[in-house]
Every structure is written in C-alpha cells, then in structure tokens.
N, C-alpha and C positions, 0 to 999 in steps of 0.2 A: 504494501499500499502507500509506504514511503517513498517507494521507488517511483512508484506512480504520479504521486504529489510531486515530486521533484522534478521530474521527466514534462510535468504540464508546466510548473514555473519557468522551468529553462526556457520551454517553448513560448509561454507568455513575454517573458521577459525578450526575448529574440526577436516576436512580432514585433514588441513595444520598440526597439532600438531600428527596426526598418523601419518603421512608421515614419519615424521620427528624421530618420536621414536619406527618405525618398524624396524625388523631386516635387517641387511642387509647381504646377502650370499656372503662370499668371498671366490673364489677356490684359493689355496694353493696347490705346489707340497712338500710334508714334507722330502725331501730327497736332499735338498741345503745347507747343512752347510755352513756357519753362518746365511744364509738368511729365510730358512725355516729347520726345523728338529723339532723331538720330544724328549721330556724331558724323565727322566726312566721311568715315570709313562703315558706316552705316549700321554702326553697334546702337542699339535704345540706351536712351541716357533721360537725365531729368529728373525732376524730385520724387515724383510717385516713383520712377524706377530704384531709385536710391532708397526712400524708404521700403519697399519690396524687398531689396535683398537684405535690409538692415531687420525687418521683420523675420524673414526667411533665417538668418542667423540665428537669431532668438529662438526660435524653434527648431533651430537642428534641420534645414530642409536645405535644399539647392533650389533657387529661383530657376524656371526656363519661362523665359517670355515669349509668348506669343500674341503676335498682331494682328488686330482685330479691326475691321471697320466699327464706328460708333454704334451705328443703328443695327448692329447684328450681335453686340455686345452680351445682352442678356439672352436671345435666343442660342447663342454657342456655349455660354453657362449651362443652360438646361440640357443641350444635348452633350454636355461632358467633354466639351473639346479643350478646357481648361477647369481647372479646380477653383479659380477665385478670378475676379476681376480687380485691379488696383490700379486704376485711371483716371482718377477724379470723378469717379460715379455718386453722386450725392445723393444721400438718403432722403427720398420721399414717398410718401403714400403711396402713391399708385405704386411703385417700384416693389415696394414691400408687400403688397399683395401676391408677385409672383417670385420674390427672391429675398432672401436673408440678407442683413447686413450685421456687420462689427458696429464698434461704436466710431465717433468720426476720429479722422486722423487731419483734418484739417476743415477750416470754415472761413474760406474769402467772398468777400460779394460780388457779385457781376452789375454792370453799369453799361450805359448806351454809350457808343462811340460815333461820331458825324464831323461833317465837313465842317471846317470851321465858320464858314460864310452861312452855315445854315444857323436859325436864329430857334433856340430850343425853350418853350414855355409849357412843357407837360407833352405827353403822346398826340393828343388833338393837334398840336401846334408846326406837326410835320406827317402829319396827314398828305398823301401823294407821294411821299418818298419812300425808297427801295431799302431795304434791311435784310441783310444776309445773318442767317443764323445755322448751327450746325444740328444736323437732321437728329429726333431724339431725344436732343438736349434740354435740360432745365430752360435754358435758356428761349429755346423754338416754343415751348411752353409758353413761356411768357408772353412771348413777343406776338402766341395766335391771340392768347389772351385779353393783353392790354394796349397792344400797337393795332393789330389788324381791326380789330373792333371798332378804333378811331380812323380809320382810313388810309393807314401804311401797309405799303406791299412788303409780304413777307417772304422771300425766299430761301428755302432749306436746302442747305448744303451736305454732302456725305463726310466731308471732313471741314475742319478750320481752318487751318492752309489755304485752302478754296477760295473761302470768302475774303482772305486777303488779296488774293491776286486778283479776284474780280473788283475790289474795293479800288485797287491801282491801276488796274484797267479802266476804271471809271464807270464800270456797270451796276455799281451801289453806291448808296448815299453812306454806308456805314454797318455796324453792326451790332448786338448786343453778345458780349461775353464777360467772361471772370476777368475781374482788372488787374490779377497777376499775368494772366495769361495773353491778355489783348495787348497789355505794358510789353511783357519780354516778346511777344510773338510778331507785334505789329508797331505799336506806338514808336518803339524804343529803336526802329530798326529805318535805315533809309527809304524815304519815297510815302513816308506815313507824316511829314511835317505840316499837314495841311488839313490834320484831323485831331479831334480832341475828345475827353470827358463829357458828357454832361448829363445833367440830372443828379437824380440822389442816387447813394448807392442802394442795390438792389437784394434785401435778403427774404423777401417775402416768402414765409415757409411753405405757401399754398402751391409756389412755382419752384422755389429753390432749394426745399427740402432743411434739413439740418445739420449739413457739413458732409463733407465726402467721408465715404467708409468705405472699408473692403466688402463686395458685395459675392456671396455664397450662395450655393444650392439649398433650398430649405432640407432640413434633417442632418446640416452640417455643425452640431451643434458644440463637439468637442473639437473640430479645427476653431471654431468661433471662440470658442474660450482661451484655446491658445494663442489667437493671435491677439483678440482683447488684453491678454495678460504681456504680450510680446509689444503693443503700444504702448502701454502705461511701462513697462522696463525701459525702452527706447527713450518716452520722455526721462525718464527719472535719471536715467546713467549718462544723458549727454549727449547721445549718439543722435536726436532727434534733433536738437540745436545745431550741432555739426552741420549737419543734413540743410537744414531751414536757412543755414546763415550762407550757404554756398550759394543759395539761388536771391534769399530775401533780405532784405533791412529791417524784419520785424517779422514777430513772431505770428507765422499762418494759422498756427491751429485755432486760433479765434475765441470768437465769446460762443 
C-alpha cells in the first residue's frame, strides 16, 4: 500500500512539474505600439510582451507568442489556438459573457484625436467627419455608441496601424484610441504634426471596461489563480516598474 501511495505521489509531483514547465501560448496583435509591435528583425516586443514574459517566468512557464488579428482574438481563444490573450484586451461586461479574465494589469484612458484645424466641442461638433477605429475594440464600441449617433462616419479597420496609414493619406479625419498607444504609435512620429488630442479622457466602463486583463477560456480557474498571483508578485518585486518605466513616464496600472 505504501508503495502504491509513494508511486501516486511521485506521479502527481511529476505531473505538477510538467504543468509548470510547459509552454504557455499567448495571443498578441502586433500592430499596437508601444504595447505590442515588432522589432526591425520581426520579433514581438512591447509592454504587453514584456509583461507576458514576466508573468510566464513567475509561473515557471515558457511564453510562446501567437500573432492573431484583433477581431479573431476571442474566437481563437475559444478554439484553443492559444491558452491566453495578453494584448491590451479590456475587461468588459460583453466579453465576460464569453471568456474569463484575470485582474487588470494596466488601465489607461482612450481619447479622440483629430486634425488641429477641426474645432471640437463634443461629438455633435464633428458631424460629417470620418473617424477610423480598430474593429471589435472598445474604441469602436464607443465610436458607434457616441459618435455615429451624432452623425460622425465611423470606419472600422483590422489593425490600428492601418488607421494611422489612412489618416496620413488624408482618408480619415482622426481616430479614437488608447492615449498611450496613439501617442507612441502615431502622435509622436513624423507625419502627425497636424493632429492632436481633443476632449476629455474616456474611461466610461460601459464602453471601455475596467482595465486590461489576461483573457482565458471559461473553466481555467487554476491558471487564472496562478496569473493573478503572478501579477501581484511582479507589482511587489519591482519587475512591473522596470517594464513600465521602459515604455512610459508614469504608472499605467491606473485607477
């Protein structure tokens, strides 16, 4: 009997060690600088990628990054193409109906960006203007709910960098985007000198949720607990601050 119990214990230990050491497939949309983008040689990088790597290290897994277009993120997760999404996905009530989330790992507002010669005094003041947004994003949901209803033309794109290309080409008047992403991905780059933020910071939970979290399939409770503990650990041990300060001048963990 003792031998059977010992064998069972060894088997359980081995299984646990294997579970800790196996790959964690992480979905990213690498068109969202400075959160997820590619280096000149094509490697994934950015705040989300570094946070994912720190979380994987904390739970003793190896991150394997899987690139996925944004509007296919949740379907891909449900189809088990990857284990989690760590790509600036906001925790919203609609998404919680179909996937689970960890605690937030950052929370920054969104904002409208327009040409400097466009006078902005609320959504109704830009009736007839054309705004580009990322398809299936919280910014798209806001634009459809608050701008389109005021006569603004809302155009959805498969990737945020495509929005910026069309702005520069004169096919759009502006965008709605995360303030940090649109700063690093557009406003701080050549060609954006004639554009600026307008209006207030947008935190409205019914559109933007309660911050970005790690998305998981329903029923991944153990993994969720591990990652939640890992988020707390990297916040406490200083790793989060090192990553944060690499990309931003303030703590994006937010309110």
